[in-house]
C-alpha positions as CSV (number, residue, x, y, z in Angstrom):
1,M,0.0,-0.1,0.2
2,K,1.4,3.5,-0.9
3,P,1.3,5.8,1.9
4,A,-1.4,8.2,1.8
5,F,0.0,10.8,4.3
6,D,3.8,11.7,4.7
7,L,3.1,11.9,8.5
8,A,0.2,10.6,10.9
9,V,0.1,12.4,14.2
10,V,-2.2,11.0,16.8
11,G,-3.4,13.6,19.3
12,A,-4.2,17.2,19.0
13,G,-3.3,18.9,22.2
14,P,-0.5,21.5,22.2
15,A,2.3,18.8,21.2
16,G,0.2,17.4,18.5
17,A,-0.8,20.6,17.0
18,A,2.7,22.1,17.0
19,A,3.6,18.7,15.2
20,A,1.2,18.8,12.5
21,L,1.8,22.6,11.9
22,A,5.7,22.2,12.0
23,A,5.5,19.2,9.5
24,A,2.9,20.9,7.2
25,R,5.1,24.0,6.8
26,R,7.6,22.1,5.8
27,G,6.0,20.5,2.7
28,L,4.3,17.2,4.5
29,A,1.0,16.2,4.1
30,V,-0.2,15.4,7.4
31,A,-3.1,13.4,8.9
32,L,-4.0,14.2,12.4
33,F,-6.4,12.3,14.6
34,E,-8.2,13.5,17.5
35,P,-11.5,12.1,19.2
36,R,-11.8,14.4,21.8
37,T,-14.1,17.4,21.5
38,D,-13.5,19.3,24.9
39,D,-10.9,21.6,24.8
40,D,-10.9,22.7,28.7
41,K,-8.3,19.8,29.9
42,P,-7.0,20.4,33.4
43,C,-3.9,22.4,33.0
44,G,-1.8,24.8,35.2
45,E,-2.2,27.5,32.3
46,G,1.0,29.2,32.8
47,I,3.6,29.0,30.0
48,M,7.4,29.2,30.5
49,P,9.5,31.6,28.1
50,S,10.5,28.6,25.9
51,G,6.7,28.0,25.1
52,V,6.2,31.6,24.5
53,R,9.0,31.5,21.8
54,A,7.4,28.3,20.3
55,L,4.0,30.1,20.2
56,T,5.7,32.8,18.3
57,E,7.4,30.6,16.0
58,L,4.1,29.3,15.4
59,G,2.4,32.5,14.4
60,L,0.4,32.7,17.4
61,E,1.7,36.3,18.5
62,P,-1.9,37.8,19.1
63,L,-2.4,34.9,21.5
64,V,0.6,35.7,23.5
65,R,-0.1,39.2,23.7
66,A,-3.7,38.8,25.0
67,G,-2.4,36.4,27.8
68,Q,-1.1,37.5,31.3
69,P,2.5,38.2,31.6
70,L,4.4,36.2,34.2
71,E,7.7,37.3,35.3
72,R,8.5,35.7,38.6
73,V,7.7,32.6,40.5
74,G,7.1,32.6,44.2
75,Y,7.7,29.7,46.5
76,V,5.8,29.7,49.6
77,L,7.3,27.3,52.2
78,A,5.4,25.4,54.9
79,S,6.7,27.8,57.7
80,G,5.2,30.7,55.8
81,R,8.8,32.1,54.4
82,E,8.9,32.8,50.6
83,L,11.5,32.2,48.0
84,E,10.9,34.2,44.9
85,I,12.7,33.6,41.3
86,A,12.5,36.0,38.6
87,L,12.2,34.3,35.3
88,P,14.9,35.4,32.6
89,E,12.4,36.2,30.0
90,P,8.5,36.6,30.5
91,G,6.4,33.8,30.4
92,V,2.7,33.8,29.7
93,A,-0.6,32.6,31.2
94,I,-3.3,31.4,28.7
95,E,-6.3,29.6,29.5
96,R,-6.6,26.1,28.0
97,P,-9.5,26.7,25.9
98,L,-7.7,29.8,24.4
99,L,-4.5,27.8,23.6
100,A,-6.8,25.0,22.3
101,H,-8.9,27.5,19.9
102,A,-5.9,29.2,18.5
103,L,-4.0,26.1,17.7
104,S,-7.2,24.6,16.1
105,A,-7.7,27.7,14.0
106,A,-4.2,27.7,12.6
107,L,-4.5,24.0,11.7
108,A,-7.8,24.9,9.9
109,R,-5.9,27.6,7.9
110,E,-3.1,24.9,7.0
111,P,-4.3,23.2,3.6
112,R,-1.7,20.2,4.2
113,V,-3.4,19.2,7.4
114,A,-6.5,16.8,7.2
115,R,-8.2,16.4,10.7
116,F,-10.0,13.1,11.5
117,D,-12.0,13.1,14.7
118,Q,-11.3,9.3,15.4
119,R,-9.6,7.3,17.7
120,V,-7.0,5.0,15.9
121,A,-4.6,2.1,16.7
122,T,-1.2,2.1,15.1
123,A,0.7,-0.6,13.8
124,A,4.6,-0.4,12.1
125,H,4.8,-2.1,8.7
126,P,7.7,-2.1,6.3
127,D,6.2,0.6,4.3
128,G,5.6,2.9,7.0
129,F,2.5,2.9,9.7
130,H,-1.0,1.9,9.3
131,L,-3.9,3.2,11.4
132,R,-7.4,1.9,12.0
133,G,-10.5,3.2,13.5
134,G,-14.2,3.2,12.9
135,G,-13.8,0.7,10.1
136,Q,-11.2,2.9,8.3
137,G,-7.7,2.9,7.6
138,W,-5.1,5.1,6.8
139,S,-1.1,4.8,6.2
140,A,1.8,7.2,6.7
141,V,5.5,7.1,6.2
142,T,6.4,8.7,9.7
143,L,4.2,8.7,13.1
144,I,4.2,11.2,15.8
145,A,2.3,10.0,19.1
146,A,1.0,13.0,20.9
147,D,-1.9,11.3,22.7
148,G,-0.2,11.9,26.5
149,I,1.0,9.6,29.1
150,Q,-1.8,7.2,29.0
151,G,-2.1,7.0,25.3
152,E,-1.3,3.8,23.3
153,A,-0.3,5.1,19.9
154,A,3.4,3.8,19.2
155,G,3.0,1.3,22.1
156,W,6.3,-0.4,21.1
157,L,8.1,2.9,22.3
158,R,6.4,2.9,25.6
159,R,6.7,1.3,29.0
160,P,4.0,-1.0,30.4
161,R,1.9,1.3,32.7
162,G,2.5,0.8,36.4
163,G,3.9,2.6,39.3
164,H,2.5,5.2,41.5
165,P,1.0,7.9,39.8
166,R,0.4,11.8,41.3
167,F,-3.1,13.2,41.0
168,G,-4.1,16.6,39.9
169,L,-7.2,18.9,40.3
170,R,-7.7,22.2,38.5
171,A,-10.3,25.1,38.9
172,R,-10.6,28.6,38.4
173,A,-11.4,31.5,40.9
174,E,-11.9,35.1,41.1
175,A,-8.9,36.7,42.5
176,R,-9.5,38.4,45.8
177,S,-6.8,40.5,45.6
178,A,-4.2,41.0,42.6
179,L,-1.7,38.0,41.8
180,E,1.2,39.4,40.3
181,R,3.4,36.2,40.1
182,V,2.8,32.5,39.9
183,E,3.1,31.0,43.3
184,V,3.7,27.4,44.2
185,H,2.7,26.4,47.8
186,L,4.6,23.7,49.3
187,G,2.8,21.1,51.7
188,R,3.5,17.9,53.4
189,T,0.4,16.1,51.6
190,S,-0.1,18.5,48.5
191,E,1.2,21.4,46.4
192,V,-1.2,24.3,45.5
193,Y,-0.1,26.2,42.2
194,L,-1.9,29.6,41.7
195,T,-1.4,31.3,38.2
196,P,-2.7,34.8,37.7
197,L,-5.2,35.0,34.6
198,P,-6.6,38.0,32.8
199,E,-9.6,39.9,34.3
200,R,-8.5,39.3,37.9
201,R,-8.9,35.5,37.9
202,I,-6.5,32.5,39.3
203,N,-6.1,29.2,38.0
204,V,-5.6,26.8,41.0
205,A,-3.9,23.6,40.6
206,V,-3.7,20.9,43.4
207,L,-1.2,18.2,43.2
208,L,-1.2,15.1,45.6
209,D,1.1,11.9,45.7
210,G,-1.8,10.0,46.6
211,P,-5.4,9.4,45.2
212,P,-8.2,11.2,46.8
213,Q,-10.9,9.4,48.8
214,A,-12.9,7.4,46.7
215,R,-16.1,8.9,47.8
216,A,-14.7,12.6,47.8
217,S,-16.0,15.1,45.3
218,G,-13.9,17.2,43.3
219,T,-15.1,20.1,45.5
220,S,-14.4,18.6,48.6
221,W,-11.1,17.2,47.6
222,L,-10.2,21.0,46.7
223,E,-11.5,22.4,49.9
224,A,-9.2,19.7,51.9
225,A,-6.2,20.6,50.2
226,L,-6.7,24.3,50.7
227,D,-7.0,23.9,54.4
228,E,-3.6,22.9,54.4
229,H,-2.6,26.3,52.5
230,P,-4.5,29.1,54.1
231,R,-2.4,31.6,52.2
232,A,-3.2,30.4,49.0
233,R,-7.1,29.9,50.0
234,A,-6.9,33.8,51.1
235,A,-6.1,34.9,47.5
236,L,-9.1,33.1,46.1
237,G,-12.7,34.5,45.9
238,P,-15.6,32.6,44.4
239,W,-15.0,29.7,41.9
240,T,-15.9,30.3,38.2
241,T,-15.2,26.9,37.0
242,P,-15.9,23.7,38.8
243,P,-13.0,21.4,39.8
244,E,-11.7,18.6,37.3
245,A,-9.2,15.8,38.3
246,R,-7.1,13.5,36.6
247,A,-4.3,11.0,37.3
248,L,-0.7,11.9,36.3
249,H,1.3,9.1,35.5
250,R,4.9,9.4,35.4
251,A,6.2,6.4,33.7
252,R,9.1,7.3,31.1
253,P,8.9,5.4,27.8
254,V,11.5,3.2,26.8
255,R,12.6,5.4,23.6
256,V,11.1,8.6,22.4
257,A,12.1,8.0,18.9
258,E,12.9,5.0,16.7
259,R,12.5,4.1,13.1
260,S,10.3,7.1,11.8
261,A,8.2,7.1,15.0
262,F,8.3,9.6,17.4
263,L,6.9,10.5,20.9
264,A,6.0,14.3,21.8
265,G,4.5,16.2,24.8
266,D,3.7,14.1,27.8
267,A,3.8,11.0,25.8
268,A,7.4,11.4,25.7
269,G,7.6,11.1,29.6
270,G,6.6,14.5,30.7
271,V,7.8,16.5,33.8
272,D,5.8,16.8,36.8
273,P,3.2,19.7,37.0
274,V,4.5,21.1,40.1
275,L,7.1,23.0,37.8
276,G,4.8,24.4,35.5
277,C,6.4,23.8,32.4
278,G,4.3,21.0,30.7
279,V,2.6,23.1,28.0
280,A,6.3,24.7,27.0
281,I,7.7,21.3,26.7
282,A,4.5,20.0,24.5
283,L,5.1,22.9,22.2
284,A,9.0,22.7,21.8
285,T,8.9,18.7,21.5
286,G,5.8,18.9,19.0
287,I,7.7,21.5,16.7
288,A,11.0,19.3,17.2
289,A,9.1,16.2,16.2
290,G,7.4,17.8,13.1
291,A,10.7,18.9,11.9
292,A,12.4,15.5,12.4
293,A,9.6,13.8,10.6
294,A,10.3,16.1,7.8
295,R,14.3,15.2,7.7
296,V,13.1,11.3,7.8
297,L,11.3,12.1,4.3
298,H,14.5,13.8,2.9
299,E,17.3,12.1,4.7
300,G,16.0,8.8,5.7
301,S,15.8,7.3,9.1
302,G,18.5,7.4,11.9
303,A,19.9,10.9,12.5
304,P,16.8,12.6,12.7
305,E,15.6,10.2,15.5
306,N,18.8,10.4,17.3
307,D,19.1,14.3,17.1
308,Y,15.2,14.3,18.5
309,A,16.0,12.1,21.4
310,R,18.9,14.3,22.4
311,L,16.6,17.6,22.1
312,V,13.9,15.7,24.4
313,A,16.5,15.1,26.8
314,R,17.9,18.7,27.0
315,E,14.3,20.0,27.4
316,T,13.4,17.5,30.2
317,R,16.6,16.4,32.0
318,L,17.0,19.3,34.5
319,R,13.4,20.2,34.9
320,R,12.8,16.6,36.0
321,A,15.3,16.8,38.7
322,V,14.0,20.2,39.9
323,A,10.5,19.0,39.9
324,G,11.4,16.0,41.9
325,G,13.3,18.3,44.3
326,L,10.4,20.4,44.8
327,T,8.1,17.6,45.6
328,F,10.6,16.2,48.0
329,L,10.9,19.5,49.8
330,G,7.4,19.5,50.2
331,A,7.4,16.4,52.6
332,H,10.4,17.8,54.6
333,A,9.7,21.3,55.9
334,G,13.4,21.4,57.3
335,L,15.0,20.9,54.4
336,Q,12.8,23.7,52.8
337,E,14.4,26.2,55.1
338,L,18.0,25.0,54.4
339,A,17.1,25.3,50.4
340,A,16.0,28.9,51.0
341,R,19.0,30.0,52.8
342,L,21.1,28.5,50.2
343,F,19.4,30.4,47.4
344,R,19.5,33.4,49.3
345,A,23.2,33.2,49.9
346,W,24.0,32.0,46.1
347,P,21.7,34.2,43.9
348,A,23.7,33.4,41.1
349,G,22.7,29.7,41.4
350,A,19.1,30.6,41.6
351,R,19.3,32.7,38.3
352,R,21.0,29.8,36.7
353,L,18.4,27.2,37.7
354,A,15.7,29.7,36.6
355,R,17.3,30.0,33.2
356,G,17.4,26.1,33.1
357,V,13.6,25.7,34.2
358,A,12.7,28.4,31.6
359,A,14.8,26.9,28.8
360,T,16.8,30.3,27.9
C-alpha cells in the first residue's frame, strides 16, 4: 500500500498541533487524529518563556499578547517563608480553551493538514505505519504519538503502565486581591499552584502524591487541600469553573524516537506539573518532532531520531530533577528552610536554575 500521508499525528493537544503545523509548513501531507471534543483539559495554564517562543514560531503572537505576562515565580514554604525567582524572560498565562482554539484555527488554515475526529490504533509496517479506527484505514510514512502519557499510539516505544501516579485537580476562581506572580505553595501532603489569569482570575492546580478518597467530590477534595494552604486560600474568591481531576502518570517511555516514529509532549514522559512547564515542553517537542519527521522523508531514518532524542533529553533532564526536588521538599519542612537559605546566599545559582527551567 502506498502511504497516503507523509505523517500521521495522533493527538491534537499542544504537542500534536505544534507537530502537525511544523511538519505541514515543511511541505508534508499530515493526517491528524483526535477524538476528543473537550478543549478545557485540566492544566496549570502558565507557559514558560520557551513556550512563548514556540507560540511565536507558530505564528500565534496575538494569543501571547492577549495572555497574562508572568515574570516571577514565588515558592511559599510550609513555614510561611517565601523564595521568589525572577524568570529570565517573561512567560505568559493563557487559559487552555483559548490556547486550544488558537491552535485549532491555525490547523484549519493549513491546507496540508487533514483532521479526523477518530480514535485510531497504530501499527508499524515495512512501508511505514498503518492506522485503523471506525472501520477505516490510513497509512503514513512517519508517525508522531502526542496522545499523552496514558495514550496507546506507538505502543512499542512505551513502558507498561504501573508505578505510583500523582493526582491533579484544577479549578478557576476570582482573585480576592491582585496576584502578580505564579505561586507554588509547598505542603506535606499536597502542593497548590496559583497562576494569575486576565480579568483578575486565578487558575488553581492542586497536586497530590496519593489518590483522593474514593467518595470525595472534586469540591471537597479541593477544599481539603486548601485547608493545608491558608495563604493560597486567602487569595481566592468565588469559583468560576468547577474542579476537574485526573491521574498524572509518571512512567517514562523506553525510547522517544525509533524508525520514523516519535513521541511528543507528555507521551515522551512528561515532567511533574509542580514545575509548570508542561505546555512549554509540549510545544517545543511537538515542533521538533514535526521537523524531525520532515528530515526522515528527506534524509532517511537514523540521525533525525537520534537528534530528536537528544533534544527531548535537553528539554526535560534538568526540569525533572528540579520538579523531583520540589516535591521532595514539600514533605520535608526542615529541608525547605535549608534550601531557601542556600538560594538567598547564592543568587547566581538561583538565576542559573531559573534559566534552566525556563529553557533560555
